C-alpha positions in Angstrom: -13.2 14.6 18.7 -15.4 16.9 17.0 -13.5 20.3 19.0 -9.3 18.4 18.4 -10.4 17.7 14.4 -12.1 21.4 14.1 -8.6 22.4 16.1 -6.6 20.0 13.4 -8.3 22.4 10.8 -7.7 25.5 11.7 -3.9 24.8 12.4 -3.8 23.0 9.2 -5.2 25.8 7.4 -2.9 29.0 9.5 0.1 27.1 8.2 -1.6 26.4 4.3 -2.1 30.4 4.8 1.6 31.1 6.0 3.0 28.6 3.5 1.7 30.4 0.9 2.7 33.8 1.5 6.4 33.0 2.5 6.3 30.7 -1.2 10.3 30.8 -2.6 10.4 32.2 -6.1 11.3 29.1 -8.3 14.7 29.9 -10.3 16.1 27.9 -13.3 18.3 24.9 -13.3 21.2 26.7 -16.2 22.0 22.1 -17.2 19.0 20.4 -15.8 19.9 16.6 -15.4 17.3 13.9 -16.0 19.8 10.5 -16.5 20.6 8.5 -14.0 24.6 8.1 -12.7 24.3 4.4 -12.5 23.0 1.3 -14.8 21.4 -1.6 -13.8 22.1 -5.0 -13.6 20.8 -7.7 -15.3 18.0 -9.5 -13.1 18.9 -13.2 -12.8 16.2 -15.8 -12.6 16.7 -18.5 -10.6 18.8 -21.5 -11.9 17.3 -24.8 -13.0 16.4 -27.6 -9.8 16.3 -30.9 -9.7 12.7 -30.0 -7.1 11.2 -27.7 -9.1 10.8 -26.5 -12.9 12.1 -22.9 -13.8 10.6 -19.7 -14.1 9.9 -18.2 -16.7 12.8 -15.3 -15.8 12.5 -12.0 -15.0 12.7 -8.9 -17.5 16.3 -7.4 -16.9 14.9 -3.7 -15.3 16.0 -0.9 -17.4 18.0 1.9 -15.9 17.0 4.5 -13.5 16.5 7.3 -14.9 14.3 10.3 -14.2 11.0 10.7 -16.4 12.0 13.6 -19.2 10.0 16.8 -19.1 11.5 19.1 -21.8 8.1 19.1 -23.6 7.0 21.5 -20.7 7.2 24.8 -21.6 10.7 26.4 -19.9 12.0 22.9 -18.4 12.2 22.4 -14.7 12.6 25.3 -11.9 14.6 24.4 -8.8 12.9 25.9 -6.1 9.8 25.8 -4.4 7.8 24.2 -1.5 5.1 21.3 -3.0 2.5 21.5 -0.1 0.3 18.3 0.0 -1.8 16.8 2.2 -0.5 13.8 4.3 -3.5 11.3 5.9 -2.8 11.1 9.8 -0.9 11.7 11.9 2.2 9.1 10.9 4.0 8.4 14.2 7.2 8.2 12.4 8.6 4.1 13.1 7.9 2.7 9.2 9.1 -0.7 11.0 6.9 -1.2 13.7 3.6 -0.4 12.3 2.0 -0.6 8.5 -0.5 1.9 7.4 -0.1 4.5 4.9 -0.6 7.6 6.9 3.0 6.8 8.1 4.5 5.2 5.1 3.6 7.7 2.5 5.6 9.6 4.7 8.5 7.6 4.9 8.7 6.6 1.1 10.5 10.4 0.4 12.9 9.5 3.6 13.6 5.9 3.4 14.4 4.3 0.0 13.6 0.8 -1.1 16.1 -1.8 -2.8 13.9 -1.3 -5.8 10.8 1.1 -6.8 8.1 1.9 -9.6 10.0 1.7 -12.9 9.5 5.9 -14.1 8.5 4.1 -17.4 5.3 2.2 -16.2 1.9 2.2 -17.6 -0.2 5.2 -15.6 -1.8 3.0 -12.1 1.0 0.4 -12.8 2.1 -1.3 -9.6 4.5 -3.1 -11.9 7.7 -3.5 -12.9 10.2 -2.2 -10.6 13.5 -0.7 -11.4 16.6 -0.9 -8.7 16.5 1.4 -6.6 19.3 1.0 -3.8 20.1 -2.3 -5.4 21.5 -2.2 -9.0 20.8 -5.9 -9.4 19.4 -9.1 -7.6 20.4 -13.1 -9.1 19.3 -16.6 -7.8 22.2 -18.6 -7.0 20.3 -21.7 -6.9 16.6 -22.1 -5.7 17.3 -20.7 -2.3 20.3 -18.4 -2.4 19.1 -14.8 -3.0 22.3 -12.3 -3.5 21.9 -8.3 -3.9 24.4 -6.4 -4.7 24.3 -2.3 -4.0 24.6 0.4 -5.9 27.7 2.4 -4.7 28.8 5.6 -4.1 25.2 5.9 -2.4 25.0 8.1 0.1 23.2 9.4 3.4 21.5 13.0 4.2 24.0 15.1 5.8 23.5 16.2 9.5 22.6 14.1 11.9 22.5 11.4 12.6 24.0 9.8 9.3 26.4 12.3 8.7 26.1 11.9 5.3 28.1 8.8 5.3 28.2 5.8 2.7 25.1 3.6 2.3 27.3 0.1 2.5 25.6 -3.4 2.6 26.4 -3.2 6.7 23.2 -1.1 6.3 21.4 -3.6 4.5 22.3 -6.5 7.0 21.1 -4.3 10.0 17.8 -3.5 8.0 17.0 -7.1 7.6 18.2 -8.8 10.8 16.6 -6.4 12.7 14.7 -3.5 11.4 12.2 -5.8 9.1 11.2 -8.6 11.4 9.5 -6.0 13.3 7.5 -5.2 10.5 4.2 -7.5 10.8 4.5 -7.2 6.9 7.5 -9.3 7.0 6.0 -12.4 9.2 6.0 -14.3 6.0 9.6 -13.7 5.4 10.8 -14.6 8.3 9.4 -17.7 8.8 11.7 -18.9 5.2 14.5 -16.9 6.4 17.9 -19.1 7.7 19.7 -16.4 7.6 21.6 -13.2 5.7 25.1 -12.6 5.0 27.1 -9.6 4.3 30.2 -11.2 1.4 31.3 -7.7 0.5 30.7 -3.7 0.8 28.4 -4.2 -1.6 26.5 -7.4 -1.4 24.3 -9.5 0.8 23.1 -12.4 0.5 19.5 -14.4 1.6 19.2 -17.5 2.6 15.8 -19.4 2.4 15.0 -22.6 4.2 13.1 -23.6 1.0 11.8 -22.7 -2.3 9.6 -19.3 -1.6 8.4 -18.3 -5.2 7.7 -14.8 -4.2 10.8 -13.9 -2.1 12.6 -11.4 -4.3 8.4 -9.8 -4.1 8.5 -9.9 -1.3 11.8 -8.2 0.1 13.4 -6.7 -2.8 10.3 -5.1 -4.4 8.0 -4.7 -1.1 7.0 -0.8 -0.7 6.3 -1.9 3.1 10.3 -3.0 3.5 12.3 0.4 3.8 16.2 0.9 4.6 18.3 3.2 6.7 21.1 2.8 9.0 21.4 1.9 12.1 22.4 5.7 13.6 18.8 6.2 12.7 17.2 4.0 15.8 17.7 4.5 20.1 19.9 2.4 22.0 16.6 -0.1 21.8 17.1 -1.1 18.3 13.8 0.1 18.2 12.4 3.6 18.0 13.8 6.3 15.3 14.3 9.9 15.8 11.3 12.1 14.9 13.4 14.4 12.5 14.7 11.7 10.3 17.4 11.8 7.7 17.8 8.5 5.1 19.0 8.4 1.8 15.6 9.4 -0.1 15.5 12.4 -1.8 14.0 14.1 1.1 14.6 14.5 4.3 12.8 15.2 8.0 13.5 18.9 9.0 10.3 19.2 11.7 7.6 17.5 12.5 4.3 19.4 14.4 2.2 15.8 15.2 -1.5 16.5 14.2 -0.5 19.6 12.2 2.2 19.1 9.5 5.5 17.0 8.6 8.5 19.5 6.9 10.8 17.9 4.5 13.9 19.3 2.8 15.6 18.6 0.2 18.4 15.8 0.8 21.1 17.2 -1.5 23.3 14.1 -1.6 20.7 11.7 -3.4 21.9 9.7 -5.6 19.6 11.2 -8.5 21.5 13.8 -10.2 19.5 17.1 -10.2 16.7 15.5 -8.4 14.6 16.5 -6.6 13.9 20.2 -8.1 12.2 21.4 -5.0 13.7 22.4 -1.8 11.0 20.5 0.3 7.6 19.5 1.2 5.2 20.4 3.4 2.7 17.4 4.3 0.0 18.6 5.8 -2.1 16.4 8.2 -5.8 16.4 6.4 -7.6 12.9 8.0 -11.1 14.4 7.3 -10.9 14.9 3.0 -13.7 18.0 2.9 -10.7 19.9 4.6 -8.2 18.5 1.4 -11.3 19.3 -0.8 -11.5 23.0 0.6 -7.3 23.7 0.4 -7.4 22.6 -3.1 -9.9 24.5 -4.4 -8.5 28.2 -2.1 -5.6 27.3 -4.3 -4.0 25.9 -0.5 -3.0 22.4 -1.8 -0.9 21.7 -4.5 -0.9 18.3 -4.3 -3.2 15.6 -3.0 -4.5 12.2 -3.2 -8.1 10.9 -2.5 -9.3 7.8 -1.6 -12.4 6.2 -1.2 -13.6 9.9 -2.1 -15.0 9.2 -5.5 -18.4 11.7 -5.2 -15.9 14.6 -3.3 -13.7 13.9 -5.9 -15.5 14.3 -9.6 -17.1 17.3 -8.0 -14.4 18.8 -7.6 -13.3 18.5 -10.8 -16.4 20.0 -12.3 -16.2 22.7 -9.7 -12.1 23.6 -10.6 -11.7 22.2 -14.4 -7.9 23.9 -14.5 -7.4 20.8 -11.6 -5.0 18.5 -13.0 -6.4 14.8 -12.8 -5.4 11.6 -12.3 -7.4 7.9 -11.7 -6.7 5.2 -11.1 -8.1 2.1 -9.4 -7.0 0.6 -6.3 -5.7 -1.8 -6.3 -7.0 -3.5 -2.7 -11.0 -4.1 -2.4 -13.0 -3.3 0.3 -13.8 -6.5 2.1 -15.9 -8.0 4.6 -14.2 -10.2 7.3 -15.8 -12.5 9.9 -13.8 -14.1 12.5 -13.4 -17.7 12.0 -13.0 -18.4 15.2 -16.0 -17.1 16.5 -19.1 -18.3 16.6 -21.5 -17.6 15.0 -19.4 -17.3 12.6 -17.6 -20.2 12.8 -20.1 -21.8 11.1 -19.5 -21.7 7.1 -23.4 -21.8 6.5 -23.7 -18.5 8.8 -21.0 -17.2 7.1 -22.5 -18.3 3.4 -25.5 -17.2 4.1 -24.7 -13.9 5.0 -22.5 -13.8 1.3 -26.4 -14.3 -0.7 -27.3 -11.8 1.9 -25.6 -8.8 0.1 -26.2 -7.6 -2.6 -22.2 -6.4 -3.9 -23.5 -4.7 -7.3 -25.7 -2.6 -5.6 -23.7 -1.9 -2.7 -21.0 -1.1 -5.5 -23.3 1.6 -6.7 -24.0 3.3 -3.6 -20.1 3.7 -3.3 -19.1 4.7 -6.6 -22.2 4.6 -9.6 -21.1 3.1 -12.1 -17.3 3.6 -12.0 -17.0 0.5 -9.2 -15.1 -2.7 -10.5 -16.2 -6.1 -8.7 -14.1 -8.4 -6.4 -15.2 -12.0 -6.3 -12.6 -14.0 -4.3 -9.9 -13.7 -1.6 -7.4 -12.6 -4.9 -8.8 -9.2 -6.1 -8.3 -7.1 -9.8 -4.8 -6.2 -8.4 -3.5 -9.2 -9.4 -4.8 -9.6 -13.2 -2.5 -12.3 -13.9 -4.0 -15.0 -11.7 -7.7 -13.2 -10.9 -10.3 -15.7 -11.6 -14.2 -13.7 -13.0 -17.2 -14.4 -11.5 -18.2 -16.8 -14.3 -14.7 -18.7 -14.0 -15.7 -20.1 -10.5 -17.9 -23.5 -10.2 -22.0 -22.8 -10.3 -22.2 -25.0 -6.7 -19.8 -22.3 -5.2 -20.6 -18.9 -7.7 -23.9 -18.6 -5.6 -22.3 -17.6 -2.4 -21.4 -14.4 -5.2 -24.9 -13.8 -5.8 -27.4 -11.9 -3.8 -30.3 -14.9 -2.9 -31.8 -12.8 0.3 -33.8 -16.1 0.2 -31.6 -18.9 0.8 -29.5 -17.2 2.5 -33.1 -17.2 4.9 -33.2 -20.8 4.9 -29.3 -21.0 5.7 -29.6 -19.5 8.6 -32.0 -21.6 9.8 -30.5 -25.0 9.1 -27.5 -23.7 11.2 -29.6 -23.0 14.2 -30.7 -19.3 14.0 -34.4 -19.2 12.3 -34.8 -15.5 14.0 -31.7 -14.4 13.3 -29.0 -13.6 15.9 -27.2 -9.6 16.9 -23.6 -8.6 15.3 -21.8 -5.4 15.4 -20.2 -4.3 12.1 -17.0 -2.0 12.4 -15.7 1.0 9.8 -13.1 3.4 9.4 -15.5 6.8 10.4 -12.2 8.5 8.1 -13.3 6.2 5.0 -16.8 7.3 3.8 -16.8 4.5 1.7 -16.0 1.6 3.6 -18.7 3.6 6.0 -21.2 3.5 3.5 -20.4 0.2 2.6 -20.9 -0.8 6.8 -24.3 1.2 6.4 -25.5 -0.6 3.4 -24.6 -4.1 4.7 -26.4 -3.7 8.2 -29.4 -3.0 6.2 -29.4 -5.8 3.9 -28.4 -8.6 7.1 -31.7 -7.1 8.6 -33.5 -8.2 5.7 -33.2 -11.8 7.1 -33.4 -10.9 10.4 -29.7 -10.4 11.2 -29.6 -7.0 13.8 -26.7 -5.0 13.4 -25.5 -2.4 16.0 -22.3 -0.5 13.8 -19.4 0.2 15.7 -17.2 3.4 13.6 -14.4 4.5 15.6 -11.9 6.9 15.0 -8.9 6.6 12.9 -6.7 6.2 16.3 -9.2 3.6 18.2 -9.5 1.7 14.7 -6.5 0.9 14.0 -5.0 0.7 18.0 -7.8 -2.3 18.3 -10.2 -3.3 15.2 -7.8 -3.7 12.2 -4.9 -5.3 14.2 -7.7 -8.5 14.0 -9.5 -6.9 17.8 -12.7 -7.1 16.8 -15.7 -9.4 17.6 -18.9 -9.9 14.4 -17.4 -7.8 10.9 -15.0 -5.4 9.8 -15.1 -3.6 7.0 -11.5 -3.3 6.0 -9.0 -3.4 2.5 -8.4 -6.8 1.5 -4.9 -5.6 0.3 -3.6 -7.3 -3.8 -0.7 -5.7 -5.1 2.2 -8.5 -4.9 1.0 -12.2 -4.1 2.7 -11.4 -0.6 0.6 -9.0 0.8 -1.9 -10.5 -0.3 -1.2 -14.2 1.6 -0.1 -12.4 4.8 -3.3 -10.8 5.6 -5.5 -14.1 4.6 -3.2 -16.5 5.0 -2.0 -18.9 8.9 0.7 -20.7 7.8 3.3 -19.1 8.4 1.6 -17.0 10.7 0.1 -13.1 9.2 -1.9 -10.5 9.7 -5.2 -12.8 9.3 -7.4 -10.0 9.6 -10.6 -12.0 9.1 -8.5 -15.1 11.9 -9.3 -17.5 9.5 -8.5 -21.6 10.8 -8.8 -23.3 7.6 -6.2 -26.4 7.1 -7.2 -26.7 3.1 -6.3 -23.1 2.1 -3.1 -22.9 4.4 -2.2 -26.2 2.1 -2.7 -24.6 -0.9 -1.0 -20.6 0.3 2.2 -23.7 1.3 1.6 -25.1 -2.1 1.7 -21.4 -4.2 5.2 -20.5 -2.0 6.4 -23.4 -3.0 5.7 -23.5 -6.7 8.3 -21.8 -9.7 6.3 -23.1 -12.4 3.9 -19.6 -13.5 1.7 -22.4 -14.5 0.9 -24.7 -11.9 0.6 -21.3 -9.7 -1.6 -20.0 -11.8 -3.8 -23.8 -11.4 -2.8 -23.3 -7.3 -4.5 -20.4 -6.8 -7.4 -21.2 -8.9 -8.0 -23.5 -6.5 -6.6 -20.5 -3.8 -9.7 -17.9 -5.1 -12.3 -21.5 -5.3 -12.0 -22.4 -1.9 -12.5 -18.7 -0.5 -15.5 -18.2 -2.0 -17.0 -21.8 -1.1 -16.2 -21.0 2.8 -16.3 -17.8 2.3 -13.0 -16.5 4.3 -13.6 -12.9 3.0 -16.1 -10.9 1.4 -14.5 -8.9 -0.5 -16.6 -5.8 -3.0 -14.8 -4.0 -5.1 -12.7 -1.0 -5.7 -13.1 2.3 -7.9 -10.9 4.6 -9.2 -8.9 7.2 -6.5 -8.1 10.2 -7.2 -4.6 12.4 -7.7 -5.1 15.8 -8.4 -2.6 18.6 -8.8 -2.8 22.4 -9.7 -1.6 23.3 -12.6 1.0 25.3 -11.8 2.6 21.7 -10.2 5.1 20.3 -13.7 7.4 17.4 -14.0 5.1 14.6 -12.3 4.6 11.6 -14.6 1.4 10.6 -14.8 0.5 8.8 -12.0 2.6 5.0 -11.0 -0.5 3.5 -8.6 -2.3 4.6 -5.8 -0.3 4.8 -2.3 3.6 5.3 -3.8 4.0 9.3 -3.8 7.4 9.1 -2.9 7.2 7.4 -5.9 7.0 10.6 -8.2 6.7 14.1 -6.1 10.3 13.8 -6.6 10.1 14.8 -10.3 8.5 18.1 -9.7 8.6 21.2 -9.8 6.6 24.8 -9.6 5.7 27.0 -12.2 3.7 29.5 -10.0 
């Protein structure tokens, strides 16, 4: 593995050097267009129903427009290649797999129905604005109609040859490609059918009320849209060199080394992108990313879970531009609820009280951490509970009580403790440090831990798929209700990293998704969180700020919208060398 990493590093840095040497000279646009060519239609709230109250109407999306750059000296310039880092080898199938190595590539090429608004506050994950859709409305409580943007064309050349995007493409994606995605599982169980109404309208019909259906399909950042030509005869394997509806297309893919993007001249936002293309250098080691930034061989990078590295970089290179955003997904400790001894709630409670969460946060992120307590993390601030919101008899499982932990272990039949494995992802230093810290704390109450720290391919292919024994350190996704529920619920079938089996919790999840009234949903979410802590369905720790880093010559990128979605704002970049 060390030899392979070293080889990748050498190849990546060689490409960086070549890219620096051949950087095209930027030329100014004569009349840069910063306004979109289409205006969004209203997003209509559900009509009143006889079986459920009408929720508060959602705000009308603002027209999609490129952010203003008029205040920046010299204005935007066209041309050039922006060099940025990729966290891993994407393998290109954004529908069958959901890890961010794939998504951070796919987001440049295959857009969604809606996206994070260009006018959002920094670090926001909402509101969403129309992208391939211009609007959506509820015809009744179980029928959603999506209207598509007219005149949108695919990138020129193979495989689409610049043809128009229509309802046929959304229908194909929704019925053939989305069902292959693990994040679609919560939708598939509730979806009755998909229907093409006309050339620019698609209708979705549900079996029952699904309160977060718009969030699950229209706003889902992990469900891109494409056409059938992209995929092979089996309709499952996209080509390596990919074109789509996004601002860029993939021109070349060198596995383990780089992904080269070129500008899509057919992109529907006129005048965007300014860049001729992107070069994504595959750099699985953040220390290699930091070294390339220091040397001026990367223009842009996002650093996750390595706050000390980012802070050191900021101190050593004061000219760099930094945007800091709290991660939306708290690191969590998953215990397989279907495996002894973790099927015993007393054992899970003992482990929860054996862990000093504040110490874990401190060792990872110092004073910049945000604690997370229940299944719902700080990313969902409208429903999340703070520690003091939990009843005292439940709150004790959020606190550090090693003596009580030993007592519970004895009551569960393990007075001398037991042995277990704890797995973490080698590339994410914060998760490795968390696993190491947890092992010491569990050792103090008699639980002997063996660490399993596989490299990324092995971790993603086995551990992250739920095929692990003992415990696993991985994030608890809570950027949206549907992502959160997809990761921890069991009804309908989901990813369920903790292999949770809890009928009462599942009933609450189902009630939450069938309820439209906002106040009632908040009450159900409260009960879900209390149940998750009482039964220790997962043990979240918290999050810290991740860094978005740009060289001083990178202009035009708005304040960082959120983590993990560079495709939502890199299109606005231009280079001022």
